[in-house]
C-alpha positions as CSV (number, residue, x, y, z in Angstrom):
1,M,0.1,0.2,0.0
2,K,3.0,2.9,0.8
3,R,4.4,1.2,-2.7
4,L,1.5,2.4,-4.5
5,I,0.9,5.8,-2.4
6,A,4.5,7.0,-3.3
7,G,4.4,5.7,-6.8
8,I,1.1,7.5,-7.1
9,F,3.1,10.7,-5.4
10,I,6.3,10.4,-7.9
11,L,3.9,10.0,-10.9
12,V,1.7,13.3,-9.9
13,M,5.0,15.2,-8.8
14,S,6.1,14.3,-12.5
15,M,3.0,15.0,-14.3
16,S,3.2,18.5,-12.4
17,H,6.4,18.9,-13.4
18,A,6.0,18.3,-16.9
19,L,3.1,20.8,-16.8
20,A,5.3,23.6,-15.2
21,G,7.8,23.1,-17.7
22,N,9.6,26.4,-18.7
23,T,8.6,29.8,-18.8
24,V,9.8,32.5,-21.5
25,R,9.2,35.7,-19.3
26,S,10.3,38.5,-22.0
27,V,12.2,38.6,-25.5
28,D,13.7,41.8,-26.4
29,V,15.7,42.0,-29.6
30,K,17.7,44.6,-31.1
31,A,18.6,44.6,-34.5
32,M,21.7,47.5,-35.8
33,L,21.4,47.8,-39.1
34,D,24.6,49.1,-41.4
35,S,25.1,51.0,-44.7
36,L,26.0,47.3,-46.2
37,G,22.3,46.1,-45.5
38,N,23.7,43.9,-42.7
39,A,22.6,43.8,-39.2
40,R,23.9,42.8,-36.1
41,I,21.3,41.6,-33.6
42,C,21.2,40.8,-30.0
43,E,18.0,39.3,-28.6
44,T,17.5,39.0,-24.8
45,W,15.6,36.3,-23.3
46,S,14.4,35.8,-20.3
47,V,13.5,32.3,-19.0
48,N,12.7,30.3,-16.4
49,I,14.0,26.2,-17.2
50,D,12.0,23.9,-15.7
51,S,12.5,20.9,-17.4
52,S,15.3,18.2,-18.5
53,D,15.5,20.3,-21.5
54,S,19.7,19.8,-22.5
55,E,19.7,23.2,-24.6
56,W,18.0,26.0,-26.1
57,Y,17.5,26.8,-29.8
58,L,16.3,29.4,-32.2
59,S,15.4,28.5,-36.1
60,L,15.9,31.1,-38.6
61,S,14.7,29.5,-42.0
62,N,13.8,31.3,-45.6
63,L,16.8,33.6,-45.1
64,G,17.5,33.5,-49.2
65,N,21.0,35.2,-50.0
66,G,20.9,35.6,-46.0
67,R,24.0,34.7,-43.8
68,I,24.2,34.0,-40.2
69,S,27.4,34.1,-38.6
70,N,29.4,34.9,-35.1
71,L,27.6,33.4,-33.0
72,G,27.9,34.6,-28.7
73,V,26.0,34.0,-26.2
74,R,26.3,35.3,-22.3
75,D,24.4,34.6,-19.0
76,L,23.9,38.0,-18.0
77,V,22.7,36.4,-14.6
78,D,26.6,34.7,-13.7
79,G,28.0,37.0,-16.5
80,S,29.3,33.8,-17.9
81,V,30.7,34.2,-21.7
82,Y,29.5,30.8,-23.5
83,L,32.1,29.1,-25.4
84,T,31.4,29.3,-29.3
85,E,32.1,25.8,-30.9
86,D,32.6,25.4,-34.9
87,S,30.0,22.6,-34.8
88,W,27.3,21.7,-32.7
89,D,26.2,18.5,-31.7
90,V,22.7,18.3,-30.6
91,D,22.7,14.6,-29.1
92,R,24.9,15.4,-26.7
93,T,24.2,15.6,-23.0
94,R,23.6,18.9,-20.9
95,S,26.5,18.7,-19.1
96,L,28.7,18.4,-22.6
97,K,26.7,21.1,-23.7
98,A,26.5,23.4,-20.9
99,G,28.0,26.5,-21.3
100,K,28.8,26.3,-24.9
101,C,27.1,27.6,-28.1
102,G,27.3,26.9,-31.4
103,I,25.3,27.1,-35.4
104,V,23.4,24.1,-37.0
105,R,23.2,24.8,-40.9
106,K,19.7,23.5,-41.8
107,G,19.7,23.1,-45.7
108,S,20.9,25.8,-47.7
109,D,19.4,29.2,-46.5
110,S,18.2,27.8,-43.0
111,Y,20.2,27.7,-39.8
112,E,19.5,26.8,-35.9
113,L,21.2,28.8,-32.9
114,C,21.9,26.4,-30.3
115,W,23.3,26.9,-26.7
116,G,23.5,24.7,-23.6
117,V,21.0,25.0,-20.7
118,T,23.6,24.6,-17.3
119,S,20.8,24.6,-14.8
120,N,17.4,25.0,-14.0
121,G,16.3,28.0,-12.6
122,E,16.1,31.9,-13.9
123,H,18.4,32.5,-16.9
124,L,19.1,36.1,-18.7
125,W,20.7,34.8,-21.8
126,E,22.1,37.5,-24.4
127,V,22.2,36.1,-27.6
128,S,24.3,37.8,-30.5
129,Y,25.2,37.1,-34.0
130,D,26.0,38.6,-37.3
131,F,22.8,38.6,-40.4
132,E,24.5,39.5,-43.8
133,N,22.0,40.6,-46.4
134,L,19.1,41.4,-44.3
135,V,18.2,44.1,-46.5
136,T,17.8,43.8,-50.4
137,A,17.8,46.3,-52.5
138,F,14.8,46.5,-55.4
139,S,14.4,48.7,-58.2
140,D,13.0,51.1,-56.4
141,S,14.0,50.8,-52.8
142,C,15.8,48.9,-50.2
143,A,13.6,46.9,-47.7
144,F,13.2,43.7,-45.5
145,N,10.3,41.4,-44.3
146,H,11.8,39.7,-41.4
147,M,9.8,37.3,-38.4
148,F,12.6,38.6,-35.4
149,I,10.6,36.4,-32.9
150,S,9.3,33.3,-34.5
151,D,5.8,32.2,-33.7
152,G,5.9,27.9,-33.1
153,L,7.7,28.8,-29.8
154,A,7.4,25.6,-27.3
155,S,7.3,28.2,-24.9
156,P,5.8,31.7,-26.2
157,P,6.9,34.5,-24.5
158,R,4.6,36.7,-22.3
159,S,6.0,39.8,-23.6
160,A,8.0,40.7,-26.8
161,R,9.6,43.6,-28.1
162,V,12.2,44.7,-31.5
163,E,13.7,47.6,-31.7
164,I,16.0,48.3,-35.2
165,S,18.3,51.1,-35.5
166,F,21.0,52.4,-37.9
167,P,24.0,53.6,-35.9
168,G,24.8,57.4,-37.1
169,K,21.1,58.3,-38.9
170,E,17.5,58.2,-37.0
171,I,15.1,56.3,-38.4
172,T,12.1,58.4,-39.0
173,D,9.1,58.4,-41.6
174,N,11.5,61.0,-43.7
175,I,13.7,57.9,-44.5
176,A,11.6,54.8,-43.8
177,S,8.0,53.2,-44.2
178,I,7.4,50.8,-41.5
179,W,4.9,47.6,-40.5
180,S,4.4,44.9,-38.5
181,F,2.2,41.6,-38.7
182,G,1.7,38.1,-36.6
183,Y,0.8,39.6,-33.3
184,D,-1.3,42.0,-31.5
185,G,0.4,44.6,-30.7
186,E,2.2,48.2,-32.0
187,I,5.0,49.2,-34.1
188,A,6.2,53.0,-34.3
189,Y,9.3,55.3,-34.5
190,R,10.8,56.3,-31.3
191,D,14.1,58.0,-30.7
192,G,15.2,57.1,-33.9
193,C,14.6,53.9,-34.1
194,I,11.9,51.1,-35.4
195,V,10.0,49.5,-32.0
196,A,7.4,47.0,-32.1
197,E,5.9,45.9,-29.4
198,S,3.3,42.7,-28.3
199,G,0.3,44.2,-26.3
200,G,0.6,41.0,-24.1
201,A,2.0,37.2,-24.1
202,L,2.2,35.8,-27.7
203,R,-0.2,32.9,-28.4
204,N,1.8,29.9,-29.7
205,D,0.9,30.5,-33.1
206,E,2.1,34.2,-33.1
207,G,5.3,35.7,-34.2
208,V,6.6,39.0,-34.9
209,I,7.5,39.9,-38.0
210,V,8.8,43.7,-39.0
211,M,8.8,44.8,-42.5
212,A,10.5,47.9,-43.4
213,A,11.2,50.1,-46.6
214,F,14.0,52.5,-47.1
215,D,15.1,55.3,-49.4
216,K,17.7,53.3,-51.6
217,S,20.2,55.7,-51.5
218,L,20.6,54.9,-47.6
219,F,22.4,51.5,-48.5
220,S,25.1,50.0,-50.7
221,T,24.1,46.4,-50.9
222,S,25.4,43.1,-53.6
223,N,21.7,41.6,-52.1
224,T,19.8,42.6,-55.2
225,S,16.2,42.6,-56.8
226,E,14.9,43.2,-60.3
227,D,11.7,43.7,-58.8
228,S,10.2,46.7,-57.2
229,F,9.8,46.5,-53.3
230,S,5.6,46.4,-54.3
231,V,6.2,42.9,-55.3
232,M,7.3,42.1,-51.7
233,K,4.4,44.5,-50.0
234,N,1.3,43.3,-51.9
235,R,2.6,39.6,-50.7
236,A,3.1,40.7,-47.2
237,F,-0.2,42.6,-47.5
238,E,-2.5,39.5,-48.4
239,G,-5.2,39.0,-45.9
240,S,-3.6,41.6,-44.0
241,D,-5.3,44.1,-41.7
242,Y,-4.0,46.6,-44.0
243,I,-6.0,46.1,-46.6
244,T,-9.0,44.9,-44.8
245,E,-9.6,47.2,-42.4
246,K,-11.0,49.8,-45.4
247,S,-13.9,47.2,-45.8
248,R,-15.1,45.8,-42.1
249,T,-18.7,46.6,-41.8
250,S,-20.4,46.6,-38.5
251,P,-23.3,44.7,-37.5
252,L,-25.4,47.4,-37.9
253,E,-23.9,47.9,-41.0
254,G,-24.5,44.7,-42.5
255,L,-28.1,44.6,-41.3
256,L,-28.7,47.7,-43.4
257,V,-27.2,46.1,-45.8
258,I,-30.0,43.5,-45.8
259,V,-33.1,45.9,-45.8
260,V,-31.6,47.8,-48.5
261,L,-31.7,44.7,-50.5
262,L,-34.8,43.4,-49.1
263,F,-36.5,47.0,-49.9
264,A,-35.2,46.3,-53.7
265,A,-36.3,43.2,-53.6
266,V,-39.9,44.1,-53.1
267,A,-40.0,47.1,-55.2
268,L,-38.5,45.2,-58.4
269,I,-41.6,42.9,-57.4
270,I,-44.5,45.7,-57.4
271,I,-42.7,48.0,-60.3
272,Y,-42.4,44.7,-62.5
273,C,-46.7,43.8,-61.6
274,M,-47.6,48.0,-62.5
275,G,-46.2,47.1,-66.1
276,Q,-42.7,46.6,-68.4
277,V,-42.7,50.5,-69.4
278,I,-42.7,51.7,-65.8
279,A,-40.9,48.7,-64.9
280,S,-37.9,49.4,-67.4
281,L,-37.9,53.2,-66.1
282,G,-38.4,51.7,-62.4
283,L,-35.5,49.8,-62.4
284,T,-33.7,52.2,-64.4
285,F,-34.3,54.6,-61.5
286,L,-33.5,52.0,-58.5
287,I,-29.6,50.9,-60.4
288,F,-28.7,54.7,-60.6
289,F,-30.2,56.5,-58.0
290,V,-32.2,54.5,-55.3
291,I,-29.3,52.0,-54.6
292,P,-26.2,54.0,-54.8
293,I,-27.8,56.8,-52.1
294,A,-28.2,53.6,-50.1
295,W,-25.3,52.3,-50.3
296,S,-23.7,55.3,-49.3
297,T,-26.2,55.7,-46.3
298,V,-25.5,52.0,-44.9
299,T,-21.4,52.3,-45.1
300,L,-21.9,55.2,-42.8
301,F,-18.8,56.6,-44.0
302,P,-19.3,60.0,-42.5
303,L,-20.2,58.7,-39.1
304,R,-17.2,56.7,-38.7
305,M,-15.1,59.4,-39.3
306,Y,-16.4,61.8,-37.0
307,L,-16.3,58.9,-34.7
308,K,-13.0,58.4,-35.2
309,R,-12.1,62.1,-34.9
310,R,-14.0,62.2,-31.9
311,K,-12.1,59.5,-30.1
312,L,-8.8,60.7,-31.1
313,L,-9.8,64.4,-30.0
314,R,-11.5,63.3,-26.4
315,G,-9.5,64.4,-23.7
316,R,-7.6,66.6,-25.8
317,P,-9.6,69.5,-27.7
318,Y,-6.8,72.2,-28.4
319,S,-2.9,72.2,-28.9
320,R,-1.4,75.2,-29.6
321,D,1.9,74.0,-29.7
322,I,4.0,74.0,-33.4
323,P,4.5,70.3,-33.7
324,E,8.1,69.1,-33.3
325,G,10.5,69.3,-36.5
326,R,7.8,71.8,-38.0
327,N,7.0,69.2,-40.5
328,L,4.1,70.1,-43.2
329,T,4.2,67.2,-45.0
330,R,2.3,64.6,-43.1
331,V,0.1,67.5,-42.5
332,P,-2.7,66.3,-45.3
333,Y,-2.3,63.0,-44.9
334,I,-3.3,63.1,-41.2
335,L,-6.3,65.5,-42.1
336,D,-7.1,62.7,-45.2
337,R,-7.4,60.2,-42.3
338,Y,-9.3,61.7,-39.9
339,S,-11.5,63.6,-42.8
340,Y,-14.8,63.1,-42.8
341,N,-15.2,65.7,-45.7
342,I,-15.9,63.2,-48.6
343,L,-15.6,65.9,-51.4
344,A,-11.5,66.9,-50.4
345,T,-9.7,65.8,-53.1
346,P,-5.4,64.8,-53.5
347,E,-5.2,68.1,-55.6
348,D,-7.2,69.9,-52.7
349,W,-4.7,68.7,-50.1
350,D,-2.0,69.2,-52.4
351,N,-2.3,72.9,-53.3
352,K,-2.9,74.0,-49.8
353,L,0.3,72.1,-48.5
354,T,2.0,74.4,-51.7
355,A,0.0,77.5,-50.6
356,A,1.8,77.0,-47.3
357,Y,5.3,76.0,-48.2
358,L,4.5,79.4,-49.9
359,V,3.9,81.1,-47.1
360,R,6.9,80.2,-45.2
361,L,8.9,81.3,-48.3
362,I,7.7,84.6,-48.2
363,E,8.0,85.3,-44.0
364,Q,11.4,84.1,-45.4
365,D,12.2,86.9,-47.7
366,A,12.9,84.5,-50.5
367,I,9.7,85.4,-52.7
368,Y,7.7,88.3,-52.3
369,I,4.2,89.4,-53.7
370,D,4.1,92.6,-55.9
371,K,0.4,93.6,-55.3
372,T,0.7,96.3,-57.6
373,A,1.6,94.8,-61.0
374,V,0.2,95.4,-64.4
375,D,-0.4,92.2,-66.3
376,K,-1.8,92.9,-69.6
377,G,-3.8,96.2,-68.5
378,Q,-4.6,94.9,-65.4
379,I,-3.5,95.1,-61.5
380,K,-2.6,91.5,-60.8
381,P,-0.7,90.1,-57.7
382,L,2.0,88.9,-58.8
383,L,5.5,86.9,-57.8
384,H,8.9,88.0,-57.3
385,V,12.1,86.0,-56.6
386,R,14.6,87.4,-54.0
387,K,18.1,86.5,-56.0
388,G,20.4,84.4,-54.1
389,W,18.2,83.1,-51.2
390,T,19.0,80.2,-49.5
391,L,17.2,78.7,-46.3
392,Q,18.4,78.7,-42.9
393,P,19.1,75.3,-41.3
394,G,17.8,73.5,-38.3
395,V,14.7,75.8,-38.4
396,Y,12.3,73.2,-39.8
397,S,12.3,69.2,-40.7
398,E,14.5,68.4,-43.5
399,A,11.8,66.8,-45.5
400,D,10.5,70.5,-45.4
401,S,13.5,71.8,-45.9
402,E,13.9,70.1,-48.8
403,A,10.7,70.7,-50.4
404,M,10.8,74.5,-49.0
405,T,14.1,74.8,-51.1
406,D,13.0,72.8,-54.3
407,L,9.7,75.1,-54.3
408,Y,12.3,78.1,-54.5
409,K,14.2,76.6,-57.2
410,I,11.0,76.0,-59.1
411,I,9.8,79.3,-59.3
412,K,13.0,80.8,-59.7
413,E,13.6,79.0,-62.8
414,A,10.1,79.5,-64.2
415,S,10.2,83.2,-63.6
416,G,13.1,83.5,-66.1
417,S,15.4,86.3,-66.4
418,D,13.2,89.1,-64.6
419,F,12.7,87.1,-61.8
420,I,8.7,87.5,-62.0
421,L,6.3,84.6,-62.6
422,Q,4.1,85.7,-64.9
423,D,0.9,83.7,-67.0
424,G,2.2,81.1,-68.9
425,E,5.3,80.9,-67.0
426,L,5.0,77.7,-65.2
427,K,3.2,76.1,-68.4
428,A,6.3,76.5,-70.5
429,F,8.6,75.2,-67.8
430,K,7.6,71.3,-69.0
431,K,9.1,72.4,-72.2
432,Q,12.7,73.1,-70.0
433,E,14.3,71.0,-67.5
434,G,11.6,72.0,-65.2
435,L,10.2,68.5,-64.6
436,K,13.3,67.5,-63.1
437,L,12.6,70.2,-60.4
438,V,9.0,69.4,-60.0
439,K,9.8,65.4,-59.3
440,D,12.2,66.4,-56.7
441,Y,10.2,68.4,-55.3
442,Y,7.3,66.2,-55.0
443,Q,9.6,63.2,-53.9
444,R,10.6,65.2,-51.0
445,R,7.3,65.5,-49.8
446,K,5.8,62.0,-50.8
447,L,3.6,60.4,-48.5
448,D,3.6,57.1,-50.0
449,G,4.4,55.3,-46.6
450,F,5.1,58.0,-44.4
451,G,2.8,58.4,-41.6
452,S,2.7,59.6,-38.5
453,G,1.8,58.4,-34.7
454,A,-1.3,58.8,-32.4
455,D,0.1,61.2,-30.8
456,E,1.2,63.3,-33.7
457,D,-2.3,62.7,-35.1
458,A,-3.6,64.4,-32.0
459,G,-1.6,67.1,-31.5
460,I,-2.1,67.8,-35.5
461,M,-5.8,67.8,-35.1
462,G,-5.5,69.8,-31.1
463,L,-3.8,72.8,-33.3
464,E,-6.6,72.5,-36.1
465,A,-9.0,73.3,-33.3
466,Y,-7.4,75.4,-31.4
467,L,-6.7,77.8,-34.9
468,K,-10.6,77.3,-35.4
469,D,-11.1,79.0,-32.2
470,F,-8.3,81.4,-32.0
471,T,-10.7,84.9,-31.7
472,I,-12.4,83.3,-28.4
473,M,-8.9,82.0,-26.8
474,P,-7.9,84.4,-23.8
475,E,-5.4,86.4,-24.2
476,R,-3.0,84.5,-22.0
477,D,-3.6,81.6,-24.2
478,I,-2.1,83.3,-27.3
479,P,1.2,82.5,-28.1
480,E,3.9,84.9,-29.0
481,V,3.4,86.5,-32.3
482,A,7.1,85.6,-33.3
483,L,5.1,81.6,-33.5
484,W,2.3,83.3,-35.7
485,G,4.0,82.6,-39.2
486,E,3.9,78.9,-38.6
487,Y,0.5,79.1,-37.6
488,L,-0.6,80.7,-40.4
489,A,1.3,78.4,-42.6
490,Y,-0.5,75.4,-40.7
491,A,-3.7,77.2,-41.2
492,T,-3.6,77.4,-44.7
493,V,-2.7,73.8,-45.0
494,F,-5.9,73.3,-43.0
495,G,-7.9,75.1,-45.2
496,I,-8.8,78.2,-42.5
497,A,-6.2,80.8,-43.7
498,D,-8.6,83.2,-43.6
499,K,-10.3,82.8,-40.9
500,V,-7.2,83.0,-38.5
501,M,-5.7,86.1,-40.7
502,G,-8.7,87.9,-39.9
503,S,-8.3,87.0,-36.0
504,M,-4.2,87.7,-36.2
505,R,-5.3,91.1,-38.1
506,Q,-7.5,92.3,-34.9
507,M,-5.1,91.0,-32.2
508,A,-1.8,92.9,-34.0
509,P,-3.1,94.7,-36.8
510,D,0.7,96.0,-37.6
511,Y,2.0,92.1,-37.8
512,P,4.1,92.3,-40.9
513,L,3.2,89.0,-42.4
514,L,-0.2,90.1,-42.9
515,D,0.8,92.7,-45.0
516,K,3.1,90.2,-47.0
517,V,0.1,87.9,-47.8
518,C,-3.0,90.4,-48.1
519,D,-4.0,92.3,-51.1
520,E,-5.0,95.8,-50.9
521,D,-8.1,94.9,-49.6
522,G,-6.9,92.8,-46.7
523,E,-7.9,89.7,-48.7
524,Y,-5.8,86.8,-48.9
525,I,-3.9,86.8,-51.8
526,L,-2.7,83.0,-51.6
527,R,-6.5,81.9,-52.0
528,G,-7.5,83.5,-55.2
529,Q,-6.1,83.9,-58.4
530,L,-2.5,83.4,-57.5
531,L,-3.1,80.3,-55.6
532,D,-4.8,78.3,-58.7
533,E,-1.9,79.5,-61.1
534,V,0.9,79.0,-59.0
535,C,-0.2,76.0,-57.0
536,H,-2.3,74.3,-59.7
537,G,0.3,75.2,-62.5
538,I,2.5,73.4,-60.0
539,Y,0.2,70.0,-59.3
540,K,0.0,70.3,-63.4
541,L,3.6,69.9,-63.8
542,K,3.5,66.9,-61.4
543,N,1.1,65.1,-63.2
544,E,2.8,66.0,-66.8
545,A,6.1,64.5,-64.6
546,V,4.5,61.2,-63.7
547,K,3.3,60.7,-67.1
548,K,6.8,61.0,-68.2
549,E,7.8,58.3,-65.7
550,K,5.0,56.2,-66.8
551,A,6.0,56.3,-70.5
552,A,9.5,55.6,-69.3
553,S,8.8,53.3,-67.1
554,S,6.4,50.2,-66.5
555,S,6.9,50.4,-62.9
556,G,4.3,53.7,-62.8
557,N,5.4,55.1,-59.4
558,G,4.1,58.8,-58.9
559,Y,5.2,61.3,-56.9
560,G,3.2,62.7,-54.0
561,G,-0.6,61.7,-53.1
562,Y,-2.1,60.9,-50.1
563,S,-2.4,57.0,-49.0
564,S,-4.3,55.3,-46.0
565,R,-2.8,53.6,-42.9
566,S,-1.7,50.8,-44.9
567,S,1.2,52.8,-46.6
568,G,3.3,52.5,-43.7
569,G,2.8,55.2,-41.2
570,G,3.2,52.8,-38.4
571,G,0.6,52.3,-35.5
572,R,-1.3,48.8,-34.8
573,S,0.2,45.8,-36.2
574,S,-1.8,43.4,-38.3
575,H,-2.2,39.8,-37.0
576,S,-2.6,38.6,-40.0
577,G,-0.3,39.1,-43.4
578,G,3.6,39.0,-43.5
579,H,3.9,36.5,-46.3
580,G,7.1,36.1,-47.8
581,H,9.1,36.9,-44.9
582,S,12.8,35.3,-43.5
583,G,13.0,34.0,-40.5
584,G,10.8,31.8,-37.7
585,G,10.5,28.2,-37.5
586,G,9.9,27.9,-34.0
587,G,12.5,27.6,-31.3
588,G,12.8,26.7,-27.3
589,G,14.1,24.2,-25.0
590,R,15.1,20.3,-25.8
């Protein structure tokens, strides 16, 4: 009897021990890129060993031209440095593997990183290795799509974090586009790095995949592809939230769709019973009027955008601060994403952004408006260019500084020898070398792929709300006049410059910039004829440049434009998608 009880006790203890297993508390991956497209990767694993496993391993699969080398392992708890072996014998005992590590080659493009388990209990392993050819140079950009933390781990981590840096260069949305897949969490630009974090513990089928695209000039790598980055991007986006988020409908919307379809069916039956002629007219009316209007209603797009905007601004109704970096480039993108004005067009945003840059150039005395110029017998404002102007560095973001400089060059070159931009000169500019300047200008402010985080979104939306109510703000809440030039630039891109300018004139009628941008009647010059001729003229040149680019290349890449969150501004990760990635393949104790 005693033996039976002892046997049951041993069996229960063995089962509880097996059920306890190993626990991965956290995984923190840091990848440092270099200009050759390689990376030095350092992973920190916080693990509690409660098993008889003799080693821990990580799989890196489907690396293509990627190569893994220079493995190193340290135990940060006791400070011991593991001995790196040239070859690794998986079948050895725990004692023979203890304090050692090695790489197992699994086929032509897959590896296992292995190191011995010295003892049960808490371990904090630091695992580092070189990843050659992480980045691929495509025809239009450089990019990677890699699973940094594998799915299928024997013990999924309770928290996961990936940080990607480029020593000596800040990674921001000016030079990169970012997406992440395979987990519930976020990806964002933080302190010059790309950071992907899980919102909690990973499930067994979850891993952390990061895809990033960079300006091609940043890397000089021999790992090249003749394809464009869109091939990788489209493969990764298959089934992801980045392309399905727009088409999601709520249960209420689904019910409304059913109601509309039932209504259409009943209406068709009634019309048919009234006769063929009436049926034909009724059917035409139904197809071309009733159904489109009903469909527009049931999608609830304006309401969804309104609620999204309300949620963003909740608790932060106003922001009087100029956004850090003074980057106007992202403003149209943010407004377009949160706008419920469904009549807005890309050209609207485009012209407003160009007009905002003109405000800055006028404030910087790069150009000025002659309000009394006579052209073809009529008095009309004309742009004059200051010769020899250069932008003071460090005032604006890099993207804005370059865009403003290019815009100045466009106006200067188009204006000819008299440095006055007159009728028809922008239109004739395309016959010269002007299209390259226009192409460069739009490349600087390109928004395809570059977005913002929630804090910046709220800051921009809060600033718009603040400027709309500028006149009713208490005097103590009105910033120094020195900031008003930026306020007017942002108000221009918001489309509320008239209102803000009128408020400024009431509070400080002698503010110099107002005289520079107003006509003799006090009207805002950049919203009338001058805006149409300059901003719309440059927009038409962009279209001409795009046509020529498409004619010269089948890739069809354009410039400028405003796209959705799926374009790479960060934010929430997509749990699905990420196909075609390198890395992954499991791991854990064995």
